[in-house]
Backbone as a printed PyTorch tensor [residue, N CA C, xyz], in Angstrom:
tensor([[[ -3.8070,  17.4140,   6.2780],
         [ -3.3200,  17.4940,   4.8970],
         [ -1.9590,  18.1600,   4.8280]],

        [[ -1.2280,  17.8360,   3.7890],
         [  0.0940,  18.4000,   3.5950],
         [  0.0420,  19.8280,   3.1100]],

        [[  1.2030,  20.3760,   2.8180],
         [  1.3240,  21.7740,   2.3940],
         [  0.7160,  22.0290,   1.0270]],

        [[  0.4720,  20.9670,   0.2390],
         [ -0.0770,  21.1550,  -1.1000],
         [ -1.5940,  21.3470,  -1.1010]],

        [[ -2.2210,  21.3430,   0.0670],
         [ -3.6620,  21.5460,   0.1800],
         [ -3.9340,  23.0320,   0.3810]],

        [[ -4.8620,  23.5700,  -0.4030],
         [ -5.1350,  25.0040,  -0.3350],
         [ -5.8160,  25.3740,   0.9810]],

        [[ -5.7440,  26.6480,   1.3110],
         [ -6.3790,  27.1590,   2.5200],
         [ -7.8920,  26.9470,   2.4710]],

        [[ -8.5010,  27.1210,   1.2920],
         [ -9.9360,  26.8900,   1.1420],
         [-10.3000,  25.4370,   1.4250]],

        [[ -9.4790,  24.5080,   0.9200],
         [ -9.7390,  23.0910,   1.1730],
         [ -9.5940,  22.7550,   2.6490]],

        [[ -8.6050,  23.3360,   3.3100],
         [ -8.4300,  23.1090,   4.7520],
         [ -9.6250,  23.6420,   5.5360]],

        [[-10.0910,  24.8250,   5.1770],
         [-11.2530,  25.4010,   5.8670],
         [-12.4920,  24.5310,   5.6330]],

        [[-12.6550,  24.0400,   4.4060],
         [-13.7800,  23.1670,   4.0890],
         [-13.7280,  21.8900,   4.9300]],

        [[-12.5580,  21.2510,   4.9820],
         [-12.4300,  20.0160,   5.7550],
         [-12.6520,  20.2500,   7.2450]],

        [[-12.1640,  21.3650,   7.7610],
         [-12.3730,  21.6800,   9.1910],
         [-13.8580,  21.8480,   9.4830]],

        [[-14.5630,  22.5830,   8.6340],
         [-16.0040,  22.7680,   8.8120],
         [-16.7410,  21.4360,   8.6690]],

        [[-16.3430,  20.6470,   7.6930],
         [-16.9690,  19.3560,   7.4500],
         [-16.8280,  18.4400,   8.6590]],

        [[-15.6170,  18.3020,   9.1670],
         [-15.3720,  17.4080,  10.3030],
         [-16.0680,  17.9110,  11.5620]],

        [[-16.0790,  19.2010,  11.7740],
         [-16.7070,  19.7310,  12.9890],
         [-18.2280,  19.5710,  12.9790]],

        [[-18.8150,  19.3810,  11.8020],
         [-20.2680,  19.2050,  11.7320],
         [-20.6870,  17.7350,  11.6580]],

        [[-19.7210,  16.8080,  11.6700],
         [-20.0370,  15.3750,  11.6020],
         [-20.4360,  14.8390,  12.9760]],

        [[-21.3550,  13.8680,  12.9750],
         [-21.6350,  13.1650,  14.2160],
         [-20.5970,  12.0470,  14.3750]],

        [[-20.6950,  11.2880,  15.4590],
         [-19.6850,  10.2820,  15.7680],
         [-19.5850,   9.2150,  14.6820]],

        [[-20.7090,   8.6910,  14.2070],
         [-20.6550,   7.6290,  13.1930],
         [-20.0890,   8.1330,  11.8740]],

        [[-20.4190,   9.3530,  11.4830],
         [-19.8740,   9.9170,  10.2450],
         [-18.3740,  10.1620,  10.3600]],

        [[-17.9210,  10.7010,  11.4900],
         [-16.4970,  10.9700,  11.6550],
         [-15.6980,   9.6700,  11.7660]],

        [[-16.2990,   8.6400,  12.3530],
         [-15.6160,   7.3530,  12.4500],
         [-15.3160,   6.8040,  11.0560]],

        [[-16.2990,   6.8320,  10.1590],
         [-16.1040,   6.3420,   8.7890],
         [-15.1410,   7.2450,   8.0190]],

        [[-15.1700,   8.5460,   8.2970],
         [-14.2760,   9.4870,   7.6100],
         [-12.8120,   9.2060,   7.9570]],

        [[-12.5260,   8.9820,   9.2380],
         [-11.1480,   8.7600,   9.6790],
         [-10.7150,   7.3010,   9.5770]],

        [[-11.6630,   6.3850,   9.6160],
         [-11.3860,   4.9490,   9.4840],
         [-12.2790,   4.3810,   8.3870]],

        [[-11.9140,   4.6130,   7.1230],
         [-12.7670,   4.2070,   5.9950],
         [-13.0450,   2.7060,   5.9800]],

        [[-14.1660,   2.3570,   5.3790],
         [-14.5400,   0.9550,   5.2140],
         [-13.8420,   0.4010,   3.9800]],

        [[-13.2420,  -0.7740,   4.1140],
         [-12.6120,  -1.4570,   2.9990],
         [-13.3560,  -2.7630,   2.7920]],

        [[-14.0340,  -2.8620,   1.6600],
         [-14.8850,  -4.0130,   1.3910],
         [-14.3510,  -4.8190,   0.2140]],

        [[-14.0600,  -6.0950,   0.4180],
         [-13.6110,  -6.9290,  -0.7010],
         [-14.7900,  -7.2690,  -1.6050]],

        [[-14.5640,  -7.2910,  -2.9060],
         [-15.6060,  -7.6500,  -3.8560],
         [-15.4460,  -9.0830,  -4.3490]],

        [[-14.6760,  -9.8630,  -3.5990],
         [-14.4730, -11.2750,  -3.9020],
         [-14.1640, -11.9880,  -2.5930]],

        [[-14.1380, -13.3090,  -2.6230],
         [-13.8310, -14.0890,  -1.4310],
         [-12.3800, -13.8670,  -1.0290]],

        [[-12.1320, -13.7170,   0.2930],
         [-10.7930, -13.4510,   0.8040],
         [-10.1290, -14.6900,   1.3620]],

        [[ -8.7950, -14.7030,   1.3180],
         [ -8.0130, -15.7620,   1.9360],
         [ -7.5110, -15.3570,   3.3150]],

        [[ -7.5710, -14.0660,   3.6500],
         [ -7.0670, -13.5930,   4.9350],
         [ -8.2280, -13.1880,   5.8290]],

        [[ -7.9770, -13.1620,   7.1330],
         [ -9.0270, -12.8410,   8.1050],
         [ -9.3950, -11.3620,   8.1010]],

        [[ -8.4020, -10.4740,   8.0400],
         [ -8.6990,  -9.0490,   8.1080],
         [ -7.8150,  -8.2780,   7.1360]],

        [[ -8.2750,  -7.0820,   6.8130],
         [ -7.5300,  -6.2070,   5.9120],
         [ -7.3620,  -4.8900,   6.6440]],

        [[ -6.1250,  -4.4460,   6.8530],
         [ -5.9410,  -3.1770,   7.5430],
         [ -4.8810,  -2.2850,   6.9100]],

        [[ -4.2800,  -2.7120,   5.8210],
         [ -3.3020,  -1.8590,   5.1600],
         [ -3.0910,  -2.3230,   3.7270]],

        [[ -2.4240,  -1.4790,   2.9590],
         [ -2.1660,  -1.8060,   1.5550],
         [ -1.3370,  -3.0770,   1.4220]],

        [[ -0.4630,  -3.3500,   2.4100],
         [  0.3670,  -4.5450,   2.3450],
         [ -0.4660,  -5.8140,   2.3810]],

        [[ -1.6530,  -5.7520,   2.9520],
         [ -2.5010,  -6.9270,   3.0670],
         [ -3.4730,  -7.0790,   1.9040]],

        [[ -3.5340,  -6.1150,   1.0180],
         [ -4.4200,  -6.2290,  -0.1250],
         [ -3.8700,  -7.2790,  -1.0790]],

        [[ -4.7340,  -8.1390,  -1.5360],
         [ -4.3260,  -9.1940,  -2.4670],
         [ -4.1420,  -8.6030,  -3.8560]],

        [[ -3.0580,  -8.9920,  -4.5300],
         [ -2.8240,  -8.5160,  -5.8990],
         [ -3.8760,  -9.0630,  -6.8530]],

        [[ -4.5940, -10.0790,  -6.4180],
         [ -5.6360, -10.6560,  -7.2460],
         [ -7.0200, -10.2080,  -6.8330]],

        [[ -7.0890,  -9.2190,  -5.9500],
         [ -8.3760,  -8.7870,  -5.4130],
         [ -8.8970,  -7.4990,  -6.0020]],

        [[-10.1630,  -7.2400,  -5.7160],
         [-10.8230,  -5.9810,  -6.0640],
         [-11.5220,  -5.5110,  -4.8020]],

        [[-11.2780,  -4.2640,  -4.3950],
         [-11.7800,  -3.7440,  -3.1270],
         [-12.4670,  -2.3980,  -3.3270]],

        [[-13.4500,  -2.1380,  -2.5000],
         [-14.1610,  -0.8730,  -2.4830],
         [-13.7850,  -0.1630,  -1.1900]],

        [[-13.3000,   1.0810,  -1.2760],
         [-12.9420,   1.8800,  -0.1120],
         [-13.9080,   3.0480,  -0.0470]],

        [[-14.5630,   3.1970,   1.1120],
         [-15.5990,   4.2160,   1.2650],
         [-15.3670,   4.9720,   2.5620]],

        [[-15.3740,   6.3270,   2.4890],
         [-15.1360,   7.1340,   3.6860],
         [-16.2890,   8.0760,   4.0300]],

        [[-17.4400,   7.8530,   3.4630],
         [-18.5840,   8.7290,   3.7330],
         [-18.7020,   9.8720,   2.7440]],

        [[-17.6240,  10.2150,   2.0690],
         [-17.6300,  11.2890,   1.0720],
         [-17.2880,  10.7690,  -0.3190]],

        [[-16.3420,   9.8500,  -0.3750],
         [-15.8520,   9.3330,  -1.6520],
         [-15.8630,   7.8170,  -1.6400]],

        [[-15.9090,   7.2600,  -2.8300],
         [-15.8000,   5.8160,  -3.0110],
         [-14.6680,   5.5790,  -4.0040]],

        [[-13.7400,   4.7000,  -3.6250],
         [-12.6170,   4.3530,  -4.4800],
         [-12.6640,   2.8660,  -4.7690]],

        [[-12.2700,   2.4900,  -5.9670],
         [-12.1950,   1.0870,  -6.3520],
         [-10.7320,   0.7530,  -6.5750]],

        [[-10.2150,  -0.2100,  -5.8040],
         [ -8.8290,  -0.6670,  -5.9270],
         [ -8.8600,  -2.0030,  -6.6340]],

        [[ -8.1480,  -2.0950,  -7.7510],
         [ -8.1280,  -3.3170,  -8.5460],
         [ -6.7060,  -3.8580,  -8.5640]],

        [[ -6.5440,  -5.0930,  -8.1000],
         [ -5.2390,  -5.7400,  -8.1210],
         [ -4.8690,  -6.1500,  -9.5350]],

        [[ -3.5840,  -6.1180,  -9.8300],
         [ -3.1040,  -6.4170, -11.1780],
         [ -3.4150,  -7.8580, -11.5830]],

        [[ -3.5700,  -8.7600, -10.6200],
         [ -3.8540, -10.1630, -10.9250],
         [ -5.3060, -10.5440, -10.6350]],

        [[ -6.2110,  -9.5900, -10.7250],
         [ -7.6300,  -9.8650, -10.4570],
         [ -8.1730, -10.8870, -11.4470]],

        [[ -9.1310, -11.6690, -10.9970],
         [ -9.7230, -12.7180, -11.8300],
         [-10.3790, -12.1220, -13.0700]],

        [[-10.1900, -12.8010, -14.1940],
         [-10.7490, -12.3300, -15.4640],
         [-12.2630, -12.2250, -15.4070]],

        [[-12.9260, -13.1670, -14.7610],
         [-14.3890, -13.1500, -14.6760],
         [-14.8810, -11.9280, -13.9090]],

        [[-14.1600, -11.5750, -12.8320],
         [-14.5370, -10.4150, -12.0400],
         [-14.3310,  -9.1270, -12.8340]],

        [[-13.2230,  -9.0300, -13.5390],
         [-12.9620,  -7.8540, -14.3750],
         [-13.9950,  -7.7310, -15.4910]],

        [[-14.3700,  -8.8610, -16.0680],
         [-15.3700,  -8.8620, -17.1400],
         [-16.7120,  -8.3760, -16.6140]],

        [[-17.1020,  -8.8350, -15.4290],
         [-18.4070,  -8.4440, -14.9000],
         [-18.4460,  -6.9830, -14.4320]],

        [[-17.3200,  -6.4540, -13.9620],
         [-17.2940,  -5.0690, -13.4840],
         [-17.0180,  -4.0790, -14.6090]],

        [[-15.9890,  -4.3560, -15.4180],
         [-15.5170,  -3.3970, -16.4160],
         [-15.8370,  -3.7570, -17.8540]],

        [[-16.2810,  -4.9840, -18.0830],
         [-16.5660,  -5.4080, -19.4430],
         [-15.3290,  -5.7710, -20.2350]],

        [[-14.2360,  -6.0300, -19.5440],
         [-12.9860,  -6.4390, -20.1860],
         [-12.3110,  -7.4950, -19.3170]],

        [[-11.7030,  -8.5200, -19.9220],
         [-11.0930,  -9.5830, -19.1210],
         [ -9.6540,  -9.3000, -18.6910]],

        [[ -9.0530,  -8.2010, -19.1310],
         [ -7.6460,  -7.9330, -18.8410],
         [ -7.4660,  -6.6440, -18.0470]],

        [[ -6.6000,  -6.6890, -17.0350],
         [ -6.3020,  -5.5240, -16.2040],
         [ -5.7960,  -4.3680, -17.0510]],

        [[ -4.9380,  -4.6590, -18.0230],
         [ -4.3310,  -3.6180, -18.8560],
         [ -5.3400,  -2.8880, -19.7390]],

        [[ -6.5290,  -3.4540, -19.9280],
         [ -7.5340,  -2.8310, -20.7830],
         [ -8.5540,  -1.9930, -20.0130]],

        [[ -8.3800,  -1.8960, -18.6920],
         [ -9.3170,  -1.1010, -17.8800],
         [ -9.0430,   0.3790, -18.1190]],

        [[-10.0880,   1.1380, -18.3710],
         [ -9.9770,   2.5780, -18.5340],
         [ -9.9400,   3.2130, -17.1450]],

        [[ -8.8060,   3.8160, -16.7170],
         [ -8.7190,   4.3910, -15.3630],
         [ -9.6510,   5.5750, -15.1520]],

        [[-10.1760,   6.1740, -16.2200],
         [-11.1050,   7.3000, -16.0950],
         [-12.5390,   6.8600, -15.9570]],

        [[-12.7760,   5.5570, -16.0010],
         [-14.1330,   5.0170, -15.9180],
         [-14.7630,   5.3330, -14.5850]]])
């Protein structure tokens, strides 16, 4: 972590990582990125490869993040968020 991370947070992360087994630490350092729609590409390994029309779930064993592309399909947005437009998604949801 950078300099903006508190000493308590650094100590917590050090203790957390040192108590992880191999499978837990693997997911922590190499999070799973799961597409929630059909993909056009073979693999996803960076933000540059994320489709602007896609919706992805990123999971690292501790947190789950949802990445929504600005051009995501209206049907997918409706089924997940209850709204057909990207601009109407509540980011605090």
